[in-house]
N, C-alpha and C positions, 0 to 999 in steps of 0.2 A: 367892726361894726356888723352885726348880723341883720338879716333881712326878715326874720320870722316875726310874726305879730306877738303882742304882749301876752296872749293866752298861752304861749309855749314857755315853759319855765326852765326846762333842761334841754341841753343840746349835746350832740356828739358828733363831731366832724371827723371824718376818716382821715383827712389830711393832717389833723393834730396827732394822729396815732401812727403816722408814717406808713399808711397803707392806703390802697386805692380800691374803691368799689368798681366793679362788682366781684371782686375776688372773694373767695371763701374766707380768707384771712380777715378781711375787713368786716364781714358779717359775724365771724366768730368773735373777734375782739369786742365788737359792740355788745354781743349777747353776754359775753363774760363781764363787760362793764356794768350793764344793767343788773345782772344777777348779783354781783357783789355789792353794788351801791344801793339797789332798791328791792332786793329779794324777789326779783322777777324770774320766774322759772319756766314760763310757758310762752311759746312763740306768739300766741294770740294777744299777749299783753304788750306788744310792741307796735309802734306806728313809725313807719318810715316816710318822711316827706322829702321827695327828691324830684329833680327835673329830667332825669334820664330814664328812658324806657327799660334799658337793660338792668338798671338797679331796682326799678319797680317790679320787673319780672322775677328777679332773684329773691326779692323780699317775699313775694307772693308764693314762690316755691317753698320758701321756708315757713309759710303760714303766718306771716306778719301782716298786719294792716298796712296799707300804703296809700299815699296820695301823691299824684303827679302834680307838681306845682312849679311853675316857672316864674320866678319873681318878676322878671322884666317883661313878661308877656301876660301874666295873670293878675287879676285884681284880688286884693286881700279878701273881699267878700266871697270869692270862689272857695278859697281855703277855709274860711269860717263856715261856709255851707257844708263843705265836706266833713269838717270836724263835727258839725251838728248831726249829720247823717250817721256817723259812727257813734254818736252818743257821748263824745268826749267833752263837749261843751253843751249847755242847755239850748233848747230850741229858742228860748227867749233872749239869749245873748244878742247884744246889739253893739256892733263895732263903734258906732256913732256916739255911744253913751260912755265911752272910756275916757 
């Protein structure tokens, strides 16, 4: 069972790919995954949601969008607000109306 909110429809977990972030291999495998599945070709089309500073740092070096989110320490509203700031979900989105 995943902990991401219902607004997230696709997931890629590095452990499912037998690799560990923040290795170059993990980030390369993910980029290949999205290129093949979704025709995503540019780094700015990718969003990493992660709880580790080193993973966030590497994703930013690769020019990906990133949000640091710690499920057991953060509220879903924080993640929703960050997604709104990036324009991924509309500013009118209300978690309470789902």
